N, C-alpha and C positions, 0 to 999 in steps of 0.2 A: 358517529362523530360529533365532537363539539363544533360547531362553524368556525373558529380559533386555530382547532386542530386541522382544520379542512382549507382555511387560508393560508398556512405554513406551510403544508402539501403542495398548492397550487404554487405558492413563489418558490419553494425549493425544484419544483419540477423543470423550472426555465433556465436552472442551474446545471443541470445533470444531462447525460446525453446519453441516448437509449442505443442499447444493442441487441440483438437475436439473443443471442445464449445469455442472456442476464432472466431472474426470475421474475416472478408474476405484481411485485410490487411495484415494479417502474414504473408501468401504465399511468399508475392515478397516486403511488405518493415518490415517484421519485430516485427509489431505493436501487437504483441502476446498477448497484457493488453487489449484489449478491448473485451469486451463479449459480446453476442448479447443482443436485447430486453428481450427476454423469462428469460434471468438470472437475468436481472436485476429486473424483477419480483417476480423471487424468492426469489431475497437477500434479495429483500424488506418486503417481508412476514415474511422469517426467524428472521428480525429485528421486528417489529412487536409484533412476538411471541414470544423472547426473552424477550419481556420488560414488559412481565405479569409473569417472572419466578421471583423466585429471588435474584440471581446473575446477571448480567450486560453482556453484551456481548460486550463492545462498552467503548470508552472511554465520545462519545458522540453521541446521536444517529441517526444515518444519515437519510438527508432530502431528496426529492422526487429532489431538483433541481442536485445533486450529479449523479442520472443514468440517467438524463434528457445531463446532459453535456458530458455522455460518448455517448450516443448516436450522438450529438454535434461531438463528436471527429471522431466518426467512420464513418459520413457521413464525415467531413474532408480529411478522406485516403483515401473514395471513390474517392470524385472530386480531389485531388490530383492524384491518380492512373490514371484518366480519362482527364489529362489533363490539365483542368478546375481551374488551379493555381485560378481567382480570386474567388471564389464560397467557395476553401480551406481554402482560407485565411480570409472569410467573415464567416465561420463556427468556425474557430479555437478561431476567434475573440469574436465569441458568446456564446462560451463555458466559457470563464474566465468569471464568474461570479461572483458578488460580495456578491450575497446572500452565494457562496457557501466560499467566503474567509471569508466572516464571521463568517460562520459557526467553522472553521480551526482556527481562531485567536483569542484571542491568546492564548485559553485552551491549547496549546502543544508548546508555549511558558514559561508557566506558571503550571507545571507537578505538583505542591506541590496542586495546587489547585485541583485535580482530586483525592486528596486520602481520602478516606472517615475513617481510622482506621492507627495511625500512630504504633501501638503496638498491632497489634491482636496475640492472642495465638497460637504457637504451627507454626509459622513463622519462615523463614531462618534470619540467621542478618547478617551481613557486615563481612566477615574475613578481612584478613589482606591481604595486595597486594601481598606480597610471598606466600600467599593459592591460590590465584586466575590462572583460566587458561592463560598461557604464551597469546595462541592469542586473543587479545581484540574482533578481527572481525573474522568470517566463514572464513576459506579457499572458493579458487571456485570452488575445489569439493564438499566442501558440500553446498554450495550453489546453486552449480547445483542439487542437490539429493533431498534440501527440496522446489525448484522450482520445479522438477519432483512431488514431492508428495504433495505438495498443490494448483498449478495451481496458476495461477492469480489471486488470491481474497483473503482479509484479513483474517487471522483463526481469530482473534476478531468478528470486526464487517459486516465483510462478503461481505465489498464493492470490485466490480474492482479495478485492482492497476495496472501499466503502469511503465514497466522497465525503467529505466532513459537512457539507450540509445535513444529511442522514443521519448523523451523529446526533449532528442539535435537534434537530425536529424530533427523533429519538429521544432524549435527554429532555427536552422542554415539554413532551407529554410524557416520560415517565422519568421525572429526576431521582427517586429512587433507585430504580430496578436501572438506568442507566448512568450511574454518577459521573461527572468529568469535571475536576477541579485542574485550571490549566497547570497552576505551577508545582501540582505534586502527584507523580504517577501513580502513586499509592491510590490516590482516591480516585482511578481514570476506571470505566469497566473497559477489563481488560479484553475482551473478542474486538469492541471497537478501534481499542488503543493498539491492538495486533496488527488491524484489517485497515489503517489508516491508512488513505491515499495520499502520496508524497509525490512531487515534480523532484524528479534523481538528474546532477550534472554527472554524465558518464565521465569526463574530463573535468576535471574540478575548478570551479571557478577560479579559484587560488592557483589555479596552472593556468592559464589562460583558454578555459574551458568557455564557449558562450551560451548564452541563455536562448538560444534558437532551439527548433524542432531536431534538428539534426544533433541536437548533443542533448539533448531533454527525454528521459523517457520514465515512464509511470513507476514505482516502485509502493515496497509497504516500508511501513513505520521503519521496522530493524533496516532493513538494507539500505535504506536512506540513511538516519543519525547511524547506523550501524558503518559504513564508510568514510562519512564525515568528509574530510578535507583529503582523503586517501586515495591513490590510484588503485584503477584493477589490479596491477602488476604488483603495487604493496600489499595487496589484500588476499594474490594469488585467486582474482574472481573473475568469473568470466559473464556473459550477457544474453540473452534469446530476445532473434530478433525474428519479428515475422512470422511467429511459429516456427523456428528453426532457431536452433543452438550456435552460435558463432561464436568465434572469436576474434582478435588482429589480423586484419589491420582496421582500416576507419573510425566509425560511432564509436566501434566497440574494444577498444584500442586505447592504450595513451603515448602511441605511436606520434 
């Protein structure tokens, strides 16, 4: 590893939080967003079970390719740590699957298509801007607390998520294998796009939802952007809490 890459890894490590269930890249490269194969299977099983219940736990049901991409990214990280940049680059390229890109696009760009009921009963309503939380985005201490509570997986669909810092490191070290053009989703690495860690307001900010730990959850890119300004009731969506599935009332509802 060159000195520049090593410096980037040390800097990113301080920004990411560790978890005993995450894979080996976490300790030296801050890749705390990649999870092991056993957890992949557990999350997939959870998703299959959720599909049988009245409320859904995802904007769109996760596909097996997502978990395959996680394994490829983890293997790429290991190859990089072992000094095999050629193998690492090839694995990053393999993880950039068109199937995953087609899964997330265009659903996260057209969230209105995900709405099942525009005016559900007993739902929250949009409030004037003067009544909204002045903090549109959660502050760093809230993000840290939410990440410590939720871990690196989406609280809606349950797929693993990867911290933005990790994608930035991978893109800097392997720009051709990990493309990322901010303004053009077609030029973004499909796996990193799909597994992009987000902080979502359960009760929308526009509906008076606060940017506090009680109303913020970890989510993937699709569940965050696909949920957008809409409520859980409008989307027919439920949420996982502390390893359990739960519905209203409280922070998991829009009541």
